[in-house]
C-alpha positions as CSV (number, residue, x, y, z in Angstrom):
1,M,67.8,37.6,38.0
2,T,68.6,38.2,34.4
3,P,69.3,41.7,33.1
4,A,65.9,41.6,31.4
5,Q,64.2,40.9,34.6
6,L,65.7,44.0,36.1
7,Q,64.2,46.3,33.5
8,P,63.6,49.2,33.6
9,L,66.5,50.0,35.9
10,R,65.9,53.0,38.2
11,S,67.5,56.1,36.8
12,I,70.1,56.4,39.5
13,E,71.0,52.8,39.0
14,F,71.5,53.4,35.3
15,E,73.5,56.5,36.0
16,I,75.9,54.4,38.3
17,L,76.2,51.7,35.8
18,L,77.2,54.2,33.0
19,T,79.9,55.7,35.3
20,L,81.3,52.3,36.4
21,A,81.2,51.2,32.6
22,E,84.1,53.8,32.2
23,G,86.2,52.1,35.0
24,E,86.3,51.6,38.7
25,R,85.3,54.5,41.1
26,H,84.8,55.1,44.7
27,G,81.5,56.6,45.9
28,Y,82.5,60.2,45.9
29,A,83.9,59.9,42.3
30,I,80.6,58.2,41.2
31,I,78.8,61.3,42.6
32,Q,81.1,63.7,40.9
33,E,80.8,62.1,37.5
34,I,77.0,61.8,37.6
35,E,76.7,65.5,38.5
36,A,79.2,66.5,35.9
37,R,77.3,64.5,33.3
38,A,74.0,66.0,34.3
39,D,75.4,69.5,33.8
40,G,74.1,70.8,37.1
41,H,70.6,69.4,36.7
42,L,71.1,66.5,39.3
43,R,72.3,66.8,43.0
44,L,73.0,63.3,44.3
45,E,72.9,62.7,48.0
46,T,75.4,60.4,49.4
47,G,72.6,58.2,51.2
48,T,70.8,58.0,47.8
49,L,74.0,56.6,46.1
50,Y,74.8,54.0,48.8
51,R,71.2,52.9,48.7
52,A,71.4,52.3,44.9
53,L,74.8,50.7,45.3
54,R,73.5,48.2,47.9
55,R,70.7,47.3,45.5
56,L,73.2,47.0,42.5
57,L,75.4,44.7,44.8
58,A,72.5,42.5,45.9
59,D,71.4,42.0,42.2
60,G,75.1,41.3,41.1
61,L,75.4,44.3,38.8
62,V,78.3,45.8,40.6
63,K,81.1,44.4,42.9
64,P,83.4,45.7,45.5
65,S,87.0,46.2,44.1
66,A,90.0,45.4,46.0
67,R,92.2,47.8,43.6
68,R,93.2,50.9,44.8
69,P,94.8,53.6,42.5
70,A,98.4,54.8,42.8
71,A,98.7,57.8,45.2
72,S,99.5,60.0,42.2
73,D,96.3,59.0,40.5
74,D,94.0,59.7,43.4
75,D,95.0,63.1,45.1
76,H,92.6,62.3,48.0
77,E,93.9,58.8,48.7
78,D,91.9,57.3,51.8
79,E,92.3,53.7,52.8
80,R,88.5,53.7,53.9
81,R,87.3,54.4,50.4
82,R,85.5,51.5,48.8
83,Y,85.9,51.2,45.1
84,Y,83.3,49.6,42.9
85,A,83.3,47.9,39.5
86,I,80.7,46.9,37.0
87,T,80.0,43.2,36.6
88,P,79.3,41.4,33.3
89,A,75.7,41.2,34.3
90,G,75.9,44.9,35.2
91,R,77.1,45.7,31.7
92,Q,74.3,43.6,30.2
93,A,71.7,45.3,32.3
94,A,73.1,48.8,31.3
95,T,73.1,47.9,27.7
96,A,69.5,46.6,27.8
97,E,68.5,49.8,29.4
98,A,70.3,51.9,27.1
99,S,68.6,50.1,24.2
100,R,65.1,50.5,25.9
101,L,65.7,54.2,26.3
102,A,66.9,54.5,22.8
103,R,63.6,52.9,21.5
104,L,61.7,55.3,23.6
105,V,63.7,58.3,22.1
106,N,62.8,57.0,18.7
107,V,59.0,56.8,19.5
108,A,59.2,60.4,21.0
109,R,60.9,61.5,17.7
110,A,58.1,59.8,15.6
111,A,55.6,61.5,17.8
112,K,57.3,64.8,17.0
113,L,58.1,65.2,20.7
114,L,61.7,65.6,19.8
115,T,62.6,67.4,16.7
116,K,66.4,67.7,17.3
117,P,69.1,65.2,18.2
118,T,69.8,65.7,21.9
119,K,73.3,67.0,22.9
120,G,75.7,64.2,24.2
């Protein structure tokens, strides 16, 4: 599938791709990053994360990473942790989704549903 065929992405899938666009992460680190970005407005369950990761893997938008951080970089080093990385197709899909959402925000502003720029 092409990135355009995957639009719109599920919000959890977009959140995962946003997180992995910043660098490889293991599952728990993905959860922590998404929850921190949501400023307490989203509680992500482990099962939800891994179901979404399976879909993203199947669609070729993420891939498992063989890399492991140095022990000093990961205070909870665990050999069982699986790390994930965004693929070029995943980056294209995330870019397409971000553009789609930006267009919707512009429409909402034009309709006076949003009067102030959102905090980032």
